[in-house]
N, C-alpha and C positions, 0 to 999 in steps of 0.2 A: 520637495526635498528639503529637509532641515539643514540649516547652516551649522557648522561646528561651533561658531562663536555666537553668543546671544546678544551682540551689540545691535542696537537699532540704527537704522540709516538716518543720516542728517543731510538734508538738501540745503544748499547755500545760495542765497542771492548776494553775490559779491559786491563789494564797494565799486561804484562806477557803473553798476548794472541797473537798468530800469525795466520793470515788467509792468505791462498794462493788461488786465484780464483776470482770469481766475487761476490761482495757484493752489494745487492740491498736492500735499505731501503724505506719502504712505507712512513715514516715520515722523521725525522732527524737522523743523525748518528754522534756519538762522538767516536773518535779514540784516545785511550790512549795507545794502544799496537802497533802492526805492521800489515800492510796489503800489500800484493803483488798481483797485478792483475788489477782489475777494480772496481771502486766504482761509484754507481749511487744512488742518494737519491732524493725523491720528494721535500724535503724541504732543510734543511741546513746540511752541513758537517762541523764538528768542529774537528780540530786536536790539541790535547794538546801539550805542549812543549816536553813531553817525547815520543810522538807518532812518528812513522816512517812509511812512505807510499811510495811504489814503484808501482804506479798505475795512470791511467788517472781517473780524478774525474769529475763527471757531477752532478750538483745540482742546486737548486734555488739560494742559496748563499753559500759561502765557507769562512771559517776563519781558517787559518793555522798558528799555533804557533810552529809547529815542523818542520821536514824535509820531503820534498816530491821530488820524481823523477817521473815526469809524467806531462801531460797537464791538465789544469783546464778549465772547461767550466761552466759558471753560467749565468742564466737568469737575476739574480740580481747582487749583489755586491760580490767582492772577497777582503778579507783583509788578509794581511801578516804582523803581528806585528813585532817589533824589535826581533832579534834573530831567526826569521824563515828563512828557506832556501828552494828555489824552483829551481830545475833543470828541466825546461819545459816551455811551453807557457801558456799564460792566455788569455781567451776570456770571457768578462763579460760586464755588463753595466757600473759600476764604479769599480775602482781598487785602493786600498790603500796599498802602500808598505812601510814597516818599516824595513824589513830585506833584504835578498839577493835574487835576481831573475836572473838566467842565462837562458834567453829565451825571446821571443817576447811577447809584451802585446798589446792586442786590446781591447779598451774600447769604447763603444758607447757613454758614457757620459764623466766622469772625471777620469783621472789617476793622483794620487797624490803620490809623493815620499817624505817620511818623512826625518828628519835630519840624520837618521842612515841608510837610504836605499842605496842599491847598485844594479843597474840594468845593466846587460850586454846583450843588445839586443835592437831591435827596438820597438818603441812605436807608436801606431796609436790610436788617440782619438779625441774627440771634444774639450776637455780642458785638459791641462797638467800643473800641479803645482809641482815645484821642490823646496823643502825646502833647506835652507842653510845647507851645510854639506853633502847633498846627493851626490852620485856619479852615473852618467848616462853615459854609454859608448854605443853609438849606434846612430840611427837617429830617428827623430820624424816626423810624418806626422799628420797634423791637419785636421780632416775630414771636418771641416767648410770650409777650403780653397778649398778642393776638390769639395765640394758641390757647392760653389760659382763659381768655374771654370766650372762645368758642367752646371749650370744655364746660365752662359755667353755664353757657346757653343750652348745651346739650343736656346737662344735669337738670336744669330748670324744665326743659321740655319733657324729660323722662318723668320728673316728679309730677308735672301737670297731667301727663297721660295716666300715671298710676292713680292720681286723685280722681280723674274722670271715670276710670274703670271702677274704682271703689265706690264712687258716688252712684254710678249706674247700677251696680250690683245691690246697693243698699236701698235704692229707690224702687226696685222691683217689688211688686206685691208678692208676699209669700204664698206659696201654693198650699192649700189646706186639704 
């Protein structure tokens, strides 16, 4: 039965609450307390500045204002405002970093480091923007370059195949 309002449900881990184990949210999840284990949400995971998480997080989008030890995986965007801290890897569409990340970042779209950001790890993305004042210790791989290199390789293989076919057809003795 459909509900008359289309608001999604938000589960809350309140301040002073500590959960150990697996947390699964059918909608969104807001963490003001502590979670240790694993977090999965169908929609958004929001960590408040006082929230503490020691878990891998999987959601549609993730916004972390607190401290996290664990890997983040989002179909959409991941945002880490100033004063946030992540010890783990990020895999998402777009990533915005204003705090500290000690781990690798893989973004299918844009990765943006704000003026107070500090990233110690490698970044793989289509677009990388680093604001003045940001600190980035690692290497960067731009996916577009990789994609262009692969397209060039495929064109070269196609050309070589066409040349082999042409050579094979011209080297055949003609039937008289």
